[in-house]
Each structure stands twice: as structure tokens, then as C-alpha cells.
Backbone as CSV, one residue per row, in Angstrom:
resi,resn,N_x,N_y,N_z,CA_x,CA_y,CA_z,C_x,C_y,C_z
1,MET,83.110,113.089,62.722,84.109,113.296,63.599,83.898,111.874,64.516
2,ASN,85.129,111.184,64.723,84.758,110.365,65.976,84.898,110.718,67.715
3,LEU,84.173,110.128,68.144,84.069,110.703,69.624,85.373,109.680,70.345
4,VAL,86.019,110.019,71.027,86.954,109.369,71.765,86.836,109.732,73.422
5,TYR,86.684,108.373,73.992,86.299,108.616,75.323,87.566,108.630,76.208
6,VAL,87.749,109.706,77.213,89.148,109.552,77.689,89.247,108.543,79.007
7,ALA,89.970,107.491,79.397,89.816,107.017,80.636,91.298,106.898,81.143
8,GLY,90.849,107.624,82.786,91.952,107.580,83.477,91.743,107.824,84.833
9,PRO,92.465,107.910,85.564,92.351,107.886,87.533,91.439,109.410,87.272
10,TYR,90.674,109.059,88.171,89.328,110.675,88.752,90.268,110.935,90.253
11,ARG,89.798,109.890,91.038,89.937,109.914,92.571,91.369,110.182,92.723
12,GLY,91.262,110.218,93.978,92.859,110.712,94.436,92.685,110.544,96.066
13,ARG,93.869,110.572,96.548,94.065,110.616,98.382,93.815,111.938,98.765
14,SER,93.596,113.135,97.870,93.345,114.476,98.518,92.722,114.817,97.443
15,GLU,92.190,116.375,97.581,91.475,116.925,96.425,92.760,117.271,95.670
16,SER,94.037,117.812,96.415,94.926,118.113,95.148,95.126,117.288,93.980
17,GLU,95.336,115.920,94.722,95.581,114.927,93.719,94.375,114.469,92.550
18,VAL,92.718,114.534,93.029,92.029,114.828,91.991,92.204,115.515,91.139
19,PHE,92.293,117.316,91.742,92.783,118.012,90.742,93.713,118.007,89.744
20,ALA,94.733,117.241,89.960,95.897,116.719,88.878,95.022,115.847,88.124
21,ASN,94.833,114.772,88.484,94.091,113.836,87.586,92.919,114.934,86.754
22,ILE,92.248,115.575,87.088,91.064,116.452,86.140,92.300,117.309,85.104
23,VAL,93.110,117.624,85.554,94.185,118.493,84.535,94.700,117.710,83.346
24,ALA,94.923,116.537,84.479,95.678,115.485,82.767,95.187,114.983,82.271
25,ALA,93.569,114.714,82.450,92.952,114.459,81.655,92.402,115.752,80.926
26,ARG,92.120,116.630,81.246,92.008,118.019,80.583,93.238,118.031,79.095
27,ALA,94.117,117.645,79.489,95.351,117.726,78.777,94.934,116.868,77.186
28,VAL,94.704,115.498,77.729,94.635,114.453,76.990,93.220,114.955,75.935
29,ALA,92.550,115.364,76.658,91.531,115.441,75.922,91.441,116.863,74.760
30,ALA,92.356,117.863,74.981,92.711,118.796,74.258,93.282,118.822,73.470
31,ARG,94.046,117.606,73.531,95.300,116.514,72.494,93.919,116.009,71.453
32,ILE,93.606,115.698,72.277,92.269,114.818,70.927,91.418,115.741,70.085
33,TRP,91.069,116.851,70.905,90.448,117.605,69.950,91.415,118.238,68.921
34,GLU,92.498,118.926,69.093,93.800,118.937,68.082,93.927,118.434,67.240
35,LEU,93.494,116.994,67.333,93.938,115.951,66.462,92.648,115.815,65.400
36,GLY,91.368,116.564,65.762,90.461,116.658,64.704,89.419,115.533,65.560
37,MET,89.011,114.917,66.547,88.176,114.210,66.957,87.660,114.660,67.908
38,VAL,86.311,114.272,68.692,85.808,114.758,69.890,86.028,113.963,70.937
39,ALA,86.462,114.717,71.748,86.947,114.289,73.391,85.880,114.255,74.281
40,VAL,85.345,112.927,74.761,84.286,112.824,75.668,85.079,112.556,77.024
41,CYS,85.366,113.601,77.672,86.304,113.697,79.205,85.406,113.698,80.209
42,PRO,85.015,112.557,80.993,84.129,112.497,81.821,84.835,113.304,83.395
43,HIS,85.718,113.149,83.499,86.525,114.335,84.500,86.254,115.488,84.878
44,LEU,86.068,116.033,83.087,85.450,117.520,83.140,83.722,117.615,83.474
45,ASN,83.351,116.522,82.992,81.893,116.628,83.269,81.537,116.613,83.883
46,THR,82.051,115.797,85.660,81.817,115.890,86.719,82.497,116.219,87.511
47,ALA,83.864,117.281,87.183,84.609,117.592,88.359,84.100,118.450,89.599
48,PHE,84.724,117.711,90.638,84.383,118.116,92.037,82.813,117.635,92.110
49,MET,81.918,117.043,91.831,80.944,116.969,92.239,80.891,115.587,93.327
50,GLY,82.057,115.400,93.507,81.778,114.061,94.902,80.951,114.507,96.012
51,GLY,80.017,113.333,96.276,79.248,113.338,97.342,77.865,114.230,96.963
52,THR,77.576,114.450,95.563,76.442,114.778,94.873,75.665,113.691,94.712
53,VAL,76.058,112.608,94.218,75.002,111.037,93.963,76.477,110.281,94.367
54,GLN,75.826,109.039,94.668,76.779,107.972,94.918,78.094,107.769,93.785
55,ASP,79.452,107.327,94.252,80.266,107.075,92.960,79.738,105.866,91.938
56,SER,78.833,104.984,92.462,78.365,104.220,91.475,77.735,104.667,90.400
57,THR,76.565,105.793,90.958,75.810,106.426,90.174,77.021,107.029,88.742
58,PHE,78.249,107.833,89.085,78.753,108.550,88.275,79.629,107.072,87.296
59,LEU,80.003,106.182,88.033,80.737,105.074,87.298,79.622,104.184,86.028
60,LYS,78.480,104.435,86.853,77.068,103.948,85.598,77.404,104.903,84.368
61,GLY,76.959,106.035,85.023,76.936,107.052,83.939,78.283,107.006,82.747
62,ASP,79.494,106.850,83.641,80.568,107.125,82.323,80.519,105.913,81.588
63,ILE,80.113,104.928,82.073,80.056,103.545,81.299,79.160,103.794,80.204
64,GLU,77.964,104.767,80.281,77.064,104.925,79.208,77.648,106.012,78.333
65,LEU,78.133,106.908,78.714,78.692,107.854,78.031,79.868,107.457,76.604
66,MET,80.578,106.168,77.629,81.567,105.707,76.753,81.059,104.560,75.674
67,LEU,80.049,104.240,76.100,79.469,103.083,75.013,78.807,103.733,73.883
68,ARG,78.529,105.232,73.881,78.348,105.913,72.972,79.272,106.223,71.745
69,CYS,80.636,106.380,72.443,81.689,107.015,71.531,82.445,105.903,70.695
70,ASP,83.305,105.966,69.935,83.719,105.078,68.639,85.115,104.654,69.535
71,ALA,85.606,105.151,70.174,86.749,104.381,70.448,87.279,104.974,72.163
72,VAL,88.192,104.266,72.773,88.640,105.004,74.147,89.938,105.122,74.164
73,PHE,90.577,106.227,74.731,91.949,106.194,74.888,92.505,106.393,76.495
74,ALA,93.214,105.242,76.817,93.490,105.399,78.265,94.639,105.833,78.315
75,MET,94.075,106.609,79.671,95.555,107.539,79.675,96.601,106.519,80.888
76,HIS,97.857,107.332,80.639,99.046,106.920,81.588,98.388,106.797,83.060
77,GLY,98.592,105.690,83.607,97.919,105.593,84.965,96.963,105.032,84.880
78,HIS,96.123,104.310,83.249,95.091,103.931,83.914,94.628,102.863,84.621
79,GLU,95.967,102.074,84.613,96.211,100.690,85.181,95.793,100.786,86.935
80,ARG,95.854,101.904,87.177,95.798,102.235,89.091,94.427,102.815,89.296
81,SER,93.171,103.069,88.482,92.378,103.226,88.597,90.939,102.210,88.300
82,GLN,90.776,101.650,89.360,89.545,100.572,89.293,88.294,101.062,88.198
83,GLY,87.878,102.065,88.194,86.930,102.643,87.350,87.023,102.846,85.852
84,ALA,88.657,102.942,85.875,89.178,103.175,84.195,89.241,101.521,83.538
85,LYS,90.148,101.084,84.878,89.875,99.416,84.161,88.579,98.909,83.852
86,ARG,87.513,99.197,85.003,86.076,98.679,84.184,85.839,99.199,82.879
87,GLU,86.133,100.664,82.962,85.815,101.135,81.336,86.103,100.564,80.335
88,ILE,87.670,100.305,80.314,88.529,99.296,79.319,88.053,98.052,79.004
89,ASP,87.952,97.536,80.334,87.213,96.079,80.329,85.995,96.045,79.521
90,THR,85.252,96.919,79.510,83.679,97.035,79.130,83.914,97.257,77.558
91,ALA,84.769,98.218,77.481,85.158,98.676,75.679,85.342,97.434,75.331
92,LYS,86.362,96.624,75.585,86.881,95.534,75.092,86.071,94.404,74.957
93,GLU,85.123,94.438,75.585,83.987,93.575,75.623,82.691,93.577,74.614
94,GLN,82.823,95.066,74.533,81.971,95.485,73.074,82.813,95.629,71.496
95,ASP,83.853,95.250,72.014,84.643,95.241,70.830,85.144,96.860,69.885
96,MET,84.790,97.543,71.130,85.521,98.960,71.243,86.977,99.343,70.748
97,PRO,87.611,99.811,69.886,89.304,100.036,70.102,89.477,100.915,71.067
98,VAL,90.568,100.334,71.980,91.335,101.171,72.856,92.641,101.671,72.879
99,PHE,92.818,102.962,72.673,94.724,102.893,72.786,94.753,103.714,73.953
100,THR,96.045,103.623,73.978,97.099,103.778,74.813,98.313,105.172,74.412
101,ASP,98.356,105.041,73.059,99.101,105.953,72.310,98.438,106.633,71.438
102,LEU,98.871,108.305,71.016,97.743,109.113,70.362,98.101,109.235,68.652
103,GLY,99.523,108.485,68.806,99.724,108.215,67.431,99.177,106.807,66.697
104,GLU,99.007,105.878,67.361,98.015,104.699,67.055,96.294,105.647,66.846
105,LEU,96.027,106.438,67.895,94.935,106.944,67.551,94.525,107.539,66.490
106,VAL,95.434,108.658,65.920,95.581,109.070,64.755,95.382,108.372,63.593
107,LYS,96.580,107.012,63.378,96.302,106.246,62.454,94.772,105.500,62.266
108,TRP,93.970,105.114,63.788,92.918,104.757,63.373,91.705,105.306,62.832
109,GLY,91.796,106.666,63.785,91.184,108.342,62.994,91.360,108.327,61.524
110,ASN,92.158,108.013,60.860,92.563,108.458,59.507,92.526,107.277,58.796
111,ARG,91.733,106.100,59.277,91.713,105.010,58.449,90.833,105.276,57.362
């Protein structure tokens, strides 16, 4: 099974916005699972752990998780997230496929 990393905004101006970002990422991750792939969703991995360690530690750990995946799915709104942009740039530098469309992800997964 292909491992697909979910890249998208996590942080927000309020806890409510953070919650909404986690819920959106969870929905994408659920869909990836339904499509027969393994979703690696950092939003769920560190949900509401802000302040546990420095943000840079989470971001570094997320890159490590992503590099163990086969592809990246860039969620709608990823452009407004510095962390997601860094993840996507790193993925591209490593020649990992990056998708913004689930249909294209499915085509790739069924190759």
C-alpha cells in the first residue's frame, strides 16, 4: 500500500481555527484510506500538542515522516501554510510526487 502524507495548514489565529484545520485534514486522510492508500496525517499525530516542544521540532519531525512516504497530498489552502509549503518544496526536491487532486492521486496509485 502507498503511504500518502497529508500536507496542509495546521496553525491558526485561534484554537477554533486549529480545530477546523485538523478536521479538514482528517477528512482528507479518511478519503485517502477509502481509496486504498495509507494516510499519514501529521495534524492528527500532534493534535493540540502546541507548547509541548518548539514548533520547529514538530516541523522537523513532520518532514521526517513525510520523507518515509511515497507521495504527498497538498490540501486546499496549503499555499497559506509556511509549514506545508516547506513540506511540498522538500518533497519536490526529493522527487516525490505531489498531488492536489484526489483523482490524480488515484491514477498514480493504480499505476
